[in-house]
VEXDREN-2710 file (C-alpha; in Angstrom, 1 decimal):
% VEXDREN-2710
k/r/px/py/pz
1/UNK/-43.6/76.3/-24.1
2/UNK/-44.9/78.9/-26.6
3/UNK/-43.6/82.4/-26.3
4/UNK/-45.5/85.1/-28.1
5/UNK/-43.5/87.0/-30.7
6/UNK/-44.3/89.6/-33.4
7/UNK/-43.1/89.2/-36.9
8/UNK/-40.7/92.1/-36.5
9/UNK/-39.2/90.4/-33.4
10/UNK/-38.9/87.2/-35.4
11/UNK/-37.1/89.0/-38.2
12/UNK/-34.7/90.6/-35.8
13/UNK/-34.0/87.3/-34.1
14/UNK/-33.3/85.6/-37.4
15/UNK/-31.0/88.5/-38.5
16/UNK/-29.0/88.2/-35.2
17/UNK/-28.7/84.4/-35.6
18/UNK/-27.7/84.8/-39.2
19/UNK/-25.1/87.4/-38.3
20/UNK/-23.5/85.3/-35.6
21/UNK/-23.5/82.3/-37.9
22/UNK/-21.9/84.2/-40.7
23/UNK/-19.2/85.6/-38.4
24/UNK/-18.5/82.0/-37.3
25/UNK/-18.4/80.9/-40.9
26/UNK/-15.8/83.5/-41.8
27/UNK/-13.7/82.7/-38.6
28/UNK/-13.9/79.0/-39.6
29/UNK/-12.4/79.9/-43.0
30/UNK/-9.6/81.8/-41.3
31/UNK/-9.0/78.9/-39.0
32/UNK/-8.8/76.5/-41.9
33/UNK/-6.0/78.6/-43.4
34/UNK/-4.1/78.8/-40.1
35/UNK/-4.6/75.1/-39.3
36/UNK/-4.3/73.4/-42.7
37/UNK/-3.5/70.1/-41.0
38/UNK/-7.0/70.0/-39.2
39/UNK/-9.1/67.9/-41.6
40/UNK/-12.3/68.7/-39.7
41/UNK/-12.3/72.4/-40.4
42/UNK/-13.3/72.3/-44.0
43/UNK/-16.4/70.3/-43.0
44/UNK/-17.2/72.7/-40.2
45/UNK/-16.8/75.6/-42.7
46/UNK/-19.3/73.9/-45.0
47/UNK/-21.7/73.4/-42.2
48/UNK/-21.6/77.1/-41.4
49/UNK/-22.1/78.0/-45.0
50/UNK/-25.1/75.7/-45.3
51/UNK/-26.6/77.1/-42.1
52/UNK/-26.1/80.7/-43.5
53/UNK/-28.1/79.7/-46.6
54/UNK/-30.8/78.2/-44.3
55/UNK/-31.1/81.4/-42.3
56/UNK/-31.3/83.5/-45.5
57/UNK/-34.2/81.3/-46.7
58/UNK/-36.0/81.5/-43.4
59/UNK/-35.6/85.3/-43.3
60/UNK/-36.9/85.7/-46.9
61/UNK/-39.8/83.4/-46.1
62/UNK/-40.8/85.5/-43.1
63/UNK/-40.4/88.7/-45.0
64/UNK/-42.6/87.4/-47.8
65/UNK/-45.2/86.3/-45.3
66/UNK/-45.3/89.8/-43.8
67/UNK/-45.5/91.4/-47.1
68/UNK/-48.3/89.2/-48.3
69/UNK/-50.4/88.3/-45.3
70/UNK/-49.4/89.8/-42.0
71/UNK/-48.3/93.0/-40.4
72/UNK/-45.0/93.5/-38.7
73/UNK/-46.6/94.0/-35.3
74/UNK/-48.9/91.0/-35.5
75/UNK/-48.1/87.9/-33.4
76/UNK/-46.6/85.0/-35.1
77/UNK/-48.6/81.8/-34.7
78/UNK/-47.1/79.0/-32.8
79/UNK/-47.1/76.8/-35.9
80/UNK/-45.3/79.4/-37.9
81/UNK/-42.8/80.2/-35.1
82/UNK/-41.9/76.5/-34.8
83/UNK/-41.4/76.3/-38.6
84/UNK/-39.2/79.4/-38.8
85/UNK/-37.0/78.5/-35.9
END
């Protein structure tokens, strides 16, 4: 089901997701220090780091799209929305 969204709404949503993920990443680093015997935490920390980089790339791509082609208040096409999320 397609839900209409403007570019500014998409940017805000990506920023919120990136913020939550980065908080989880930092908490995972703390947990890895507190629970050194847990061998899965370093992998989990790396997954959060990778996801943070992905959110940054998506955010930058949307920002570039807005600067080059679209206005902030224009609706994001369904195809673009699926690609960015």
